[in-house]
N, C-alpha and C positions, 0 to 999 in steps of 0.2 A: 660073822662080822656083825657088829652092833652099831646102833646109832642112838644119840641122845634123843629123848622124847619127854613128854609130860603126860602124866596119867591123872585124870579127873579124880577128885576125892572130896570127902566131907572132912571137916577139920574140927577137932576138939582140943582144949588145952591139955598139955601133958602135966606130969608131976613136977617138972622143973621148968625154970624160966626159959631155958634154951632148947626146949623140945615141944613138939605138938604130937597129937595122935591123928594119924591119917587113916580114914576108913575107905577102903577101895573095894570095888566090885571085882570078884575073881571067880573063875571056874574051879569047882572042887573036883576031887577024884571021881565023882559020879557023873560029871558033866553038867551039873547045875551051877548057876551063878549065885553066889552068896557074898556077904560082906566080910572082909578080913581087916584087921587093924594092925598098925605099926607105929611104934614110937619113932619119930624122925626129928632130926635137927631142924630148927626153925628156918634155917637158910635153904633147906631142901624143898620148901613149900612156897608157892606163890598164891597169895589169897586173892579171891575174886573181889574187885573193888566194890561191887554192888551187894555182895553177900559174904561176910567174913567167915561164915561157917562152911563155905565151899572154896575150892581152889584146885591147884594142880601140883603134883609131886614130881620132881625130877627123877627120871629113871633111864634105863638103857633098854631099847627095843631090840629084840633078837630076831624075831621072825613073825610074819603075819600069815594066817591061813584060815579059810572058812569063817571069816568074821571075828577071829580072835587073834590077839597078839601076845607073844611071850615077852615078858619084861623082867628086868632085874632091878629091884628097888635099892635105895641107899642103905636100908636096914632090914633085918628080918621082920616078917609079920609074926604075930603071936601064934597064928594057926599054921602057916605053910612055909616059913623060911622067906628068903629074899626073892626067889624066882617064882613068878606067877604067870598065869594065862588070864588075860583080861579081855573084855569085849573091845574090839577095835574102835568102836564109837567113843570109848572113853580115853583114847590116845590122841594127843594133840602135838602140834608143832614139832614134827620130826625134823631134826637138824642133820648136820653133816656126819659122816661115818667116823667112828672112833677105833 
């Protein structure tokens, strides 16, 4: 079962006016946390009002364990696809179940 959530990210402009690049911290296959990137629609991002280079990306949280949360993003990342394991401290505003 999944729930809607938001994942903290850094934001850069995309190639087109209706997209942004979201940079997200995620655990790789070796267990290290590194940054992955995804082109996402502008409506999937909520910018931080104090710092427009930061924000949150809408996602679906699947499971949390040992300080990490499995999430599914609205678009594939360039490195890992749409399913990622992110630090739980980067997950915000968990909402109702979907």
